[in-house]
DRENDO-1510 file (C-alpha; in Angstrom, 1 decimal, always signed):
<recs>
REC; n; res; u; v; w
REC; 1; MET; +26.4; -48.6; -14.4 .
REC; 2; ALA; +28.3; -45.9; -16.3 .
REC; 3; ILE; +28.3; -42.3; -15.5 .
REC; 4; GLU; +28.4; -40.4; -18.5 .
REC; 5; GLY; +28.2; -36.6; -19.9 .
REC; 6; ALA; +24.6; -36.1; -19.5 .
REC; 7; ASP; +24.6; -37.5; -16.3 .
REC; 8; ILE; +27.4; -35.0; -14.9 .
REC; 9; ILE; +25.8; -31.6; -16.8 .
REC; 10; ARG; +22.4; -32.5; -14.9 .
REC; 11; ALA; +24.1; -33.1; -11.5 .
REC; 12; ALA; +25.9; -30.0; -12.2 .
REC; 13; ALA; +23.0; -27.9; -13.1 .
REC; 14; LEU; +21.0; -29.3; -9.9 .
REC; 15; LEU; +24.0; -27.8; -7.8 .
REC; 16; GLY; +24.4; -24.7; -9.6 .
REC; 17; ALA; +20.5; -24.2; -9.2 .
REC; 18; GLY; +20.7; -24.9; -5.2 .
REC; 19; ILE; +24.0; -22.5; -5.1 .
REC; 20; ALA; +22.1; -20.0; -7.2 .
REC; 21; MET; +19.2; -19.9; -4.6 .
REC; 22; GLY; +21.5; -20.4; -1.7 .
REC; 23; PHE; +23.3; -16.9; -2.8 .
REC; 24; GLY; +20.7; -15.4; -4.1 .
REC; 25; ALA; +18.4; -15.4; -1.0 .
REC; 26; ILE; +21.0; -14.1; +1.0 .
REC; 27; GLY; +21.5; -10.4; -0.3 .
REC; 28; PRO; +17.2; -9.7; +0.2 .
REC; 29; GLY; +17.1; -11.4; +3.6 .
REC; 30; ILE; +20.1; -9.2; +4.6 .
REC; 31; GLY; +18.8; -5.9; +2.8 .
REC; 32; GLU; +15.2; -6.1; +4.1 .
REC; 33; GLY; +15.9; -6.8; +7.4 .
REC; 34; TYR; +18.4; -3.6; +7.3 .
REC; 35; ALA; +15.9; -1.7; +6.1 .
REC; 36; ALA; +12.8; -2.7; +8.2 .
REC; 37; GLY; +15.5; -2.3; +11.5 .
REC; 38; ARG; +16.1; +1.0; +10.3 .
REC; 39; ALA; +12.6; +1.9; +9.8 .
REC; 40; CYS; +11.6; +1.3; +13.2 .
REC; 41; GLU; +14.6; +3.8; +14.5 .
REC; 42; GLY; +13.1; +5.9; +12.6 .
REC; 43; ILE; +9.8; +5.7; +13.0 .
REC; 44; SER; +11.2; +5.6; +16.7 .
REC; 45; LYS; +12.5; +8.7; +16.7 .
REC; 46; ARG; +10.1; +10.8; +14.7 .
REC; 47; PRO; +6.5; +9.0; +14.8 .
REC; 48; GLU; +4.8; +12.0; +12.7 .
REC; 49; GLN; +6.7; +10.5; +10.1 .
REC; 50; ALA; +5.5; +6.1; +10.3 .
REC; 51; GLY; +3.8; +6.8; +7.1 .
REC; 52; LEU; +6.1; +8.2; +5.1 .
REC; 53; LEU; +9.1; +5.9; +6.6 .
REC; 54; THR; +6.8; +2.8; +6.3 .
REC; 55; ARG; +5.9; +3.5; +2.4 .
REC; 56; THR; +9.8; +4.1; +1.8 .
REC; 57; MET; +10.6; +1.0; +3.6 .
REC; 58; LEU; +8.2; -1.2; +1.6 .
REC; 59; ILE; +9.0; +0.4; -1.7 .
REC; 60; GLY; +12.8; -0.8; -1.1 .
REC; 61; GLN; +12.2; -3.7; +0.1 .
REC; 62; ALA; +10.1; -4.7; -2.4 .
REC; 63; VAL; +13.3; -3.5; -5.2 .
REC; 64; SER; +15.4; -5.9; -3.1 .
REC; 65; GLU; +13.7; -8.6; -3.6 .
REC; 66; THR; +13.8; -8.5; -7.4 .
REC; 67; THR; +17.3; -10.1; -6.7 .
REC; 68; GLY; +15.7; -13.1; -5.3 .
REC; 69; ILE; +13.6; -13.7; -7.6 .
REC; 70; TYR; +16.0; -13.4; -10.0 .
REC; 71; SER; +18.1; -16.0; -8.5 .
REC; 72; LEU; +14.9; -18.1; -8.5 .
REC; 73; VAL; +14.2; -17.7; -11.8 .
REC; 74; ILE; +17.3; -18.7; -12.8 .
REC; 75; ALA; +17.6; -21.3; -10.2 .
REC; 76; LEU; +14.3; -22.7; -12.2 .
REC; 77; ILE; +15.8; -22.3; -15.4 .
REC; 78; MET; +18.8; -24.4; -14.8 .
REC; 79; ILE; +16.6; -27.3; -12.7 .
REC; 80; PHE; +13.6; -27.6; -15.5 .
REC; 81; VAL; +15.6; -26.5; -19.0 .
REC; 82; VAL; +18.9; -28.1; -18.7 .
REC; 83; GLN; +18.7; -31.8; -19.5 .
</recs>
């Protein structure tokens, strides 16, 4: 049983997919948590602005999540396309 070049490429693609998803999920997780915390702080200071703050926070979190989705797409390409 010999290890061939295709096996090494497949292993590297799977490892790269895992690393891409790992690093790709850290940024949105931290960013969305920070945004939610700051929104809660803002709502506690100005409760009358709760609707505007919540709407703005959700839009910011949606934009932040796009990097996580992009890393998921890259990971899936590495898993299913690279052979």
